[in-house]
C-alpha positions as CSV (number, residue, x, y, z in Angstrom):
1,M,33.5,-24.0,-60.7
2,K,30.0,-22.4,-60.7
3,V,30.8,-20.5,-57.5
4,S,34.0,-19.2,-59.0
5,T,32.2,-18.0,-62.2
6,V,29.6,-16.2,-60.2
7,A,32.2,-14.6,-58.1
8,A,34.2,-13.4,-61.1
9,F,30.9,-12.1,-62.7
10,M,30.1,-10.1,-59.5
11,L,33.7,-8.8,-59.2
12,F,33.5,-7.6,-62.8
13,F,30.4,-5.5,-62.1
14,Q,31.9,-4.2,-58.9
15,V,34.8,-2.9,-60.9
16,L,32.4,-1.2,-63.4
17,H,30.5,0.3,-60.6
18,A,33.6,1.7,-58.9
19,Q,35.2,3.2,-62.0
20,Y,34.5,6.8,-60.8
21,D,35.7,7.8,-57.4
22,F,33.6,10.7,-56.2
23,S,34.8,10.7,-52.6
24,L,36.4,14.1,-52.9
25,L,33.2,15.4,-54.4
26,D,31.2,14.1,-51.4
27,A,33.6,15.8,-49.1
28,K,33.5,19.1,-51.0
29,L,29.7,19.2,-51.1
30,Q,29.5,18.4,-47.4
31,Q,32.0,21.1,-46.6
32,S,30.2,23.7,-48.8
33,Q,26.6,22.8,-47.9
34,K,26.0,25.8,-45.7
35,Q,27.5,28.2,-48.2
36,L,25.3,26.8,-50.9
37,G,22.2,27.4,-48.8
38,G,21.8,24.0,-47.1
39,N,19.7,22.4,-49.9
40,V,21.7,21.0,-52.6
41,V,21.3,18.4,-55.3
42,T,24.3,17.4,-57.5
43,L,24.0,15.0,-60.5
44,V,26.6,13.7,-62.9
45,F,25.8,12.0,-66.2
46,K,28.2,10.1,-68.3
47,D,28.4,7.2,-70.7
48,G,24.6,7.2,-71.2
49,K,23.8,7.0,-67.4
50,Q,23.8,8.8,-64.2
51,V,27.1,8.1,-62.4
52,Y,26.7,10.4,-59.4
53,K,23.8,11.7,-57.2
54,K,24.0,13.6,-54.0
55,E,21.0,15.1,-52.1
56,L,21.6,17.4,-49.1
57,G,19.2,19.1,-46.8
58,D,15.4,19.2,-47.4
59,F,15.7,18.8,-51.1
60,N,15.8,16.0,-53.7
61,A,16.3,15.7,-57.5
62,A,12.5,16.0,-58.1
63,T,12.0,19.2,-55.9
64,P,11.0,22.2,-58.1
65,A,12.8,25.5,-57.6
66,P,13.4,28.7,-59.5
67,I,16.4,28.4,-61.8
68,A,16.8,32.1,-62.8
69,S,19.3,32.5,-65.7
70,C,19.5,28.8,-66.3
71,S,16.2,29.6,-68.2
72,K,18.3,31.3,-70.9
73,W,19.7,28.0,-72.2
74,L,16.3,26.6,-72.6
75,T,15.0,29.7,-74.5
76,A,18.0,29.6,-76.8
77,A,17.3,25.9,-77.5
78,L,13.6,26.7,-78.3
79,V,14.8,29.5,-80.7
80,M,17.1,27.0,-82.5
81,Q,14.1,24.6,-82.9
82,F,12.4,27.3,-84.9
83,V,15.7,27.8,-86.9
84,D,15.8,24.0,-87.6
85,E,12.3,24.2,-88.9
86,G,13.1,27.0,-91.3
87,K,10.7,29.4,-89.5
88,L,13.4,31.8,-88.4
89,S,17.0,32.8,-89.1
90,L,19.5,33.9,-86.4
91,D,20.4,36.8,-88.6
92,D,16.8,38.0,-89.2
93,Y,16.1,41.5,-87.8
94,V,13.7,41.5,-84.9
95,S,11.9,44.2,-86.7
96,K,10.9,41.7,-89.4
97,Y,8.5,40.4,-86.8
98,I,8.0,43.5,-84.7
99,P,8.0,46.4,-87.2
100,D,7.6,49.0,-84.4
101,M,11.2,48.4,-83.6
102,Q,12.2,50.6,-86.6
103,Q,10.5,53.7,-85.3
104,Y,12.5,53.6,-82.1
105,G,15.8,53.3,-83.9
106,K,16.2,49.6,-83.1
107,G,15.4,48.2,-86.5
108,Y,18.8,46.5,-87.0
109,I,18.9,44.2,-83.9
110,T,19.1,40.5,-84.9
111,I,17.8,37.4,-83.3
112,R,21.5,36.4,-82.9
113,Q,22.2,39.6,-80.9
114,C,19.2,38.9,-78.7
115,L,20.6,35.5,-77.7
116,S,24.1,36.9,-77.1
117,H,23.2,40.1,-75.1
118,T,24.7,42.2,-77.8
119,T,21.5,44.2,-78.7
120,G,23.1,47.4,-77.6
121,I,20.2,48.1,-75.3
122,H,21.3,48.4,-71.7
123,N,19.2,47.4,-68.8
124,D,19.3,47.4,-65.0
125,R,21.4,44.8,-63.1
126,P,19.7,41.4,-62.7
127,L,18.0,41.9,-59.3
128,A,16.6,45.3,-60.2
129,S,15.6,44.0,-63.6
130,L,13.6,41.1,-61.9
131,I,11.7,43.6,-59.8
132,K,10.8,45.7,-62.8
133,L,9.7,42.6,-64.8
134,S,7.1,41.8,-62.3
135,R,5.0,44.8,-63.2
136,Y,4.2,43.6,-66.8
137,Q,1.2,41.6,-67.6
138,T,2.3,40.2,-70.9
139,L,5.6,39.6,-72.8
140,E,4.2,41.9,-75.5
141,E,3.8,44.7,-73.1
142,E,7.3,44.2,-71.8
143,V,9.0,44.2,-75.2
144,K,7.1,47.4,-76.1
145,D,8.6,49.0,-73.0
146,F,12.1,47.9,-74.1
147,M,11.5,49.4,-77.5
148,S,10.2,52.8,-76.4
149,K,11.9,53.5,-73.1
150,H,15.4,51.9,-73.2
151,E,18.2,53.6,-75.0
152,L,20.4,52.1,-77.6
153,D,23.7,52.9,-76.0
154,D,25.9,50.8,-78.3
155,P,25.6,49.8,-82.0
156,P,24.0,46.3,-82.1
157,G,26.7,43.5,-82.1
158,K,29.4,45.8,-80.7
159,A,29.0,45.5,-76.9
160,F,27.8,42.8,-74.4
161,Y,25.6,43.8,-71.5
162,Y,24.1,40.8,-69.6
163,S,20.4,41.4,-69.0
164,S,16.9,40.0,-69.7
165,I,16.1,42.2,-72.7
166,G,17.5,40.1,-75.6
167,L,16.2,36.7,-74.6
168,N,12.8,38.1,-73.9
169,M,12.6,40.0,-77.2
170,A,13.5,36.7,-78.9
171,G,10.7,34.9,-76.8
172,R,8.2,37.5,-78.1
173,V,9.2,36.8,-81.7
174,L,8.5,33.1,-81.1
175,E,5.1,34.0,-79.9
176,I,4.4,35.9,-83.0
177,I,5.6,33.2,-85.3
178,G,4.2,30.3,-83.4
179,K,0.8,32.0,-82.6
180,K,0.9,30.7,-79.1
181,S,2.2,32.0,-75.7
182,F,5.9,31.4,-75.0
183,D,5.2,29.0,-72.1
184,R,2.9,27.0,-74.3
185,L,5.5,26.8,-77.1
186,M,8.1,25.8,-74.6
187,Q,6.0,23.0,-73.1
188,D,4.9,21.6,-76.5
189,K,8.2,21.8,-78.4
190,L,11.0,21.4,-75.8
191,L,9.9,20.4,-72.3
192,R,7.5,17.6,-73.1
193,P,9.8,15.9,-75.7
194,L,12.5,16.0,-73.1
195,G,10.3,14.5,-70.4
196,M,10.7,17.6,-68.2
197,R,7.3,17.3,-66.6
198,N,8.1,19.4,-63.5
199,T,9.5,22.4,-65.5
200,T,7.5,25.4,-66.4
201,F,7.7,29.1,-67.5
202,A,4.1,29.7,-66.6
203,S,3.5,32.9,-64.5
204,E,0.7,35.0,-63.1
205,R,2.5,38.0,-64.7
206,A,4.4,38.3,-68.0
207,V,6.3,35.2,-68.9
208,N,10.0,35.6,-68.5
209,P,12.1,33.6,-71.1
210,S,15.3,35.0,-69.7
211,G,14.9,33.9,-66.1
212,G,11.4,32.8,-65.1
213,A,11.5,29.0,-65.3
214,K,11.0,26.6,-62.4
215,S,12.6,23.2,-62.8
216,T,14.2,20.2,-60.9
217,A,17.7,18.8,-61.0
218,A,16.3,15.7,-62.7
219,D,14.5,17.6,-65.3
220,Y,17.3,19.9,-66.2
221,M,19.6,17.0,-66.5
222,N,17.4,15.6,-69.3
223,F,18.1,18.9,-71.1
224,L,21.8,18.7,-70.4
225,Q,21.8,15.1,-71.8
226,M,20.3,16.3,-75.0
227,I,23.0,19.1,-75.3
228,L,25.8,16.6,-74.5
229,N,24.4,14.1,-77.1
230,K,24.4,16.8,-79.9
231,G,20.6,17.2,-80.0
232,M,19.5,13.6,-79.3
233,F,17.4,12.4,-76.3
234,N,16.3,8.8,-75.8
235,G,16.7,8.1,-79.4
236,K,14.7,11.1,-80.6
237,R,16.2,14.2,-82.3
238,I,15.3,17.4,-80.5
239,L,17.9,19.7,-82.1
240,S,20.1,19.4,-85.1
241,E,23.8,18.9,-84.5
242,K,24.4,22.1,-86.5
243,S,22.2,24.0,-84.0
244,I,24.0,22.6,-81.0
245,E,27.3,23.6,-82.6
246,E,26.0,27.1,-83.4
247,M,24.8,27.6,-79.8
248,Q,28.3,27.0,-78.6
249,K,30.1,29.4,-80.8
250,A,31.5,32.5,-79.1
251,Q,29.7,35.6,-80.0
252,T,31.8,38.0,-77.9
253,T,35.4,39.0,-77.2
254,P,36.7,40.1,-73.9
255,A,36.8,43.8,-75.1
256,M,33.0,43.7,-75.9
257,I,32.0,42.8,-72.4
258,K,30.6,45.9,-70.6
259,Y,28.9,44.0,-67.8
260,A,28.8,40.4,-66.7
261,P,27.7,39.0,-63.4
262,P,30.6,38.2,-60.9
263,A,30.1,34.4,-61.4
264,A,30.7,34.7,-65.1
265,T,33.6,37.2,-65.1
266,G,36.2,36.2,-67.6
267,Y,34.1,34.1,-69.8
268,N,32.9,34.7,-73.4
269,Y,29.3,34.2,-74.3
270,A,27.7,32.1,-77.0
271,L,23.9,31.8,-77.6
272,G,22.1,31.6,-74.2
273,E,25.2,30.0,-72.6
274,W,28.7,30.9,-71.3
275,I,31.8,29.3,-72.6
276,L,33.8,28.1,-69.7
277,E,36.7,26.6,-71.7
278,Q,37.8,26.5,-75.3
279,D,40.4,24.6,-77.3
280,K,43.3,26.2,-79.1
281,D,41.0,26.5,-82.2
282,G,38.3,28.4,-80.3
283,K,35.9,25.4,-80.2
284,S,33.9,25.2,-76.9
285,I,35.1,22.4,-74.5
286,A,32.8,23.3,-71.6
287,V,29.6,25.4,-71.6
288,S,27.2,26.6,-68.9
289,S,24.3,28.8,-68.1
290,P,24.4,29.5,-64.3
291,G,21.5,31.1,-62.5
292,L,21.4,34.0,-60.0
293,F,19.9,31.7,-57.4
294,G,23.0,29.6,-57.5
295,T,22.1,26.6,-59.7
296,W,25.0,25.8,-62.0
297,P,24.7,23.4,-65.0
298,V,27.6,22.3,-67.1
299,V,28.2,20.3,-70.3
300,N,31.8,19.2,-70.9
301,N,32.2,18.0,-74.5
302,Q,35.8,17.0,-74.2
303,K,35.3,14.8,-71.2
304,G,31.9,13.7,-72.3
305,Y,29.8,14.5,-69.1
306,A,27.0,16.7,-68.0
307,A,26.6,17.9,-64.4
308,I,24.4,20.1,-62.3
309,V,24.6,21.6,-58.9
310,F,21.0,22.5,-58.1
311,V,20.2,24.7,-55.1
312,K,17.0,26.0,-53.5
313,T,18.0,29.3,-52.0
314,I,19.1,32.6,-53.6
315,L,22.9,32.9,-53.1
316,N,25.4,35.7,-53.3
317,E,26.8,35.9,-56.8
318,T,30.3,35.4,-55.6
319,R,30.1,31.6,-55.2
320,K,32.2,31.1,-58.4
321,E,35.1,29.6,-56.5
322,I,33.0,26.9,-54.9
323,Y,31.5,25.8,-58.2
324,S,35.0,26.0,-59.9
325,D,36.3,23.7,-57.2
326,I,33.4,21.3,-57.6
327,Y,33.8,21.0,-61.4
328,K,37.5,20.6,-61.1
329,I,36.9,17.6,-58.8
330,I,34.3,16.2,-61.3
331,D,36.7,16.7,-64.1
332,D,39.5,14.8,-62.3
333,A,37.1,11.9,-61.2
334,V,35.8,11.5,-64.8
335,A,39.3,11.7,-66.3
336,K,40.5,8.9,-64.0
């Protein structure tokens, strides 16, 4: 009788452990390993725990690597912390904090427009922009260059042009309000509370809120858990539910989008993140902030999971099909 009870108990936990069949995901990752640069970590989080982990190549979940535009999601979250604290409004003009914006005809750009790439200021494509950013010593110097040397080609809020300008302007505003460097604010207010010990924006040159972070798959998953859990992480509130909801509201229409990277073509943009899928009422089902280097994080609110495909090597921007296949497989596995 005791043996039967123990056997039934063990069988019960085997069933629990086997509730997700990720065999197709294993096969897809193995098949795509070379195209993804050889070094890939994939994590899936659901029901309060990690339900899948795959490490390929000379890489693991604790290995730091540049995450490029995945940084934008972190920066948007930091801005929303200031909003939660009443120190900032999304509809404040940037010129409220940087008065010189007015003399260059850019006095009506809002923080919201900075986070949604709708400032009207056009910039170079991502790779060329990264090269130019390396010449600045401070974020203040970089933003002054944006103000004085870049044209306002569209009225603020009317056109979307994916670049580093808006998020970096918002980062500078946080420095002015918080009276600390952006990377210090990020460490104190977001990264440390989320246990992201191996993530940093620190740089020998100007800090880059739009694309300058280094992180690990495990660290970034902590951030995704917080987004999935509507601002909560390990029992502690990091962001309000209202802020999470605001971050996921579409700020664009297809007609507004003048330039988007190939990996994001066809998607609308919210605040620091792309909307991959919406319901019939326009509410975000799945959101993401993929990086130029190929790392692709996703939160699926409807199916209740967070996932990340974290890579080490800079990739061609046209890997969208691979990631779409991977997330379709995860969706199906989780649904079953």
